[in-house]
C-alpha positions in Angstrom: 93.0 114.4 77.3 92.9 112.3 80.3 92.0 113.8 83.7 93.5 112.0 86.9 93.7 112.2 90.6 96.6 111.4 92.8 97.4 110.3 96.6 100.6 109.9 98.0 101.5 108.9 101.6 105.0 108.8 103.2 106.6 108.0 106.5 109.2 110.2 107.7 112.4 110.1 110.0 114.2 113.2 110.8 117.5 113.2 112.5 119.7 116.0 113.6 123.3 115.8 115.0 126.1 118.3 115.6 129.1 118.7 118.0 126.8 119.0 121.1 123.3 117.6 120.3 121.5 114.7 118.8 117.8 114.5 118.1 115.0 112.8 116.1 111.6 112.8 115.4 109.2 110.5 113.0 106.4 111.8 111.0 103.7 111.2 108.3 102.9 113.1 105.2 99.8 112.8 103.0 99.3 114.5 99.6 96.2 114.6 97.4 96.0 116.2 93.8 94.5 116.2 90.3 95.8 117.0 86.9 95.5 116.3 83.3 97.4 114.2 80.6 97.6 115.6 77.1 98.7 113.2 74.6 101.5 114.4 72.4 102.4 111.0 71.0 102.3 107.4 71.3 104.5 107.3 74.5 104.6 111.1 75.5 102.1 113.1 77.4 102.1 116.8 78.6 101.3 116.7 82.4 99.8 119.6 84.1 98.6 119.3 87.7 98.8 120.3 91.3 98.8 118.6 94.7 98.4 119.8 98.2 100.1 117.9 101.2 100.3 118.1 105.0 103.2 116.9 107.2 103.0 116.3 110.9 105.8 115.1 113.1 105.3 113.4 116.5 107.6 114.0 119.7 111.0 115.7 119.0 113.8 114.3 121.3 117.0 116.1 121.6 120.0 114.9 123.7 122.8 117.1 124.9 126.0 115.0 124.4 127.9 117.1 127.0 125.7 116.5 130.0 123.3 113.6 128.9 120.3 115.3 129.5 117.3 114.7 127.2 114.6 117.4 126.3 111.4 116.4 124.6 108.6 118.4 122.7 106.2 118.8 119.8 108.1 118.2 116.4 105.9 120.3 114.5 104.0 120.3 111.3 103.6 122.1 107.8 101.9 122.0 104.4 102.9 122.1 100.7 101.5 123.2 97.5 103.1 121.8 94.4 102.3 122.6 90.9 103.5 120.4 87.9 104.0 121.1 84.2 106.2 118.6 82.3 106.4 115.7 80.0 105.6 112.0 81.0 107.4 109.7 78.8 106.6 106.0 78.7 109.0 103.1 77.9 
């Protein structure tokens, strides 16, 4: 059995567009977690773990295509909890 810790970081770009509006916001996500690998064979492990992440977006800017006006506001935030159970196969 091999315990492990994990960390993931990502930069995000969200865009929205329809017939009347265009919008965008940039953000950041950080995830941290832990798990165990249980050896099933020379190149195969059972992986059981979990991670928690938090995402935050900066300013959301939306433009009305019909009249050209622009509105800005907070982009929002959220979190995630991910559980994993699967096989890790080495090549």
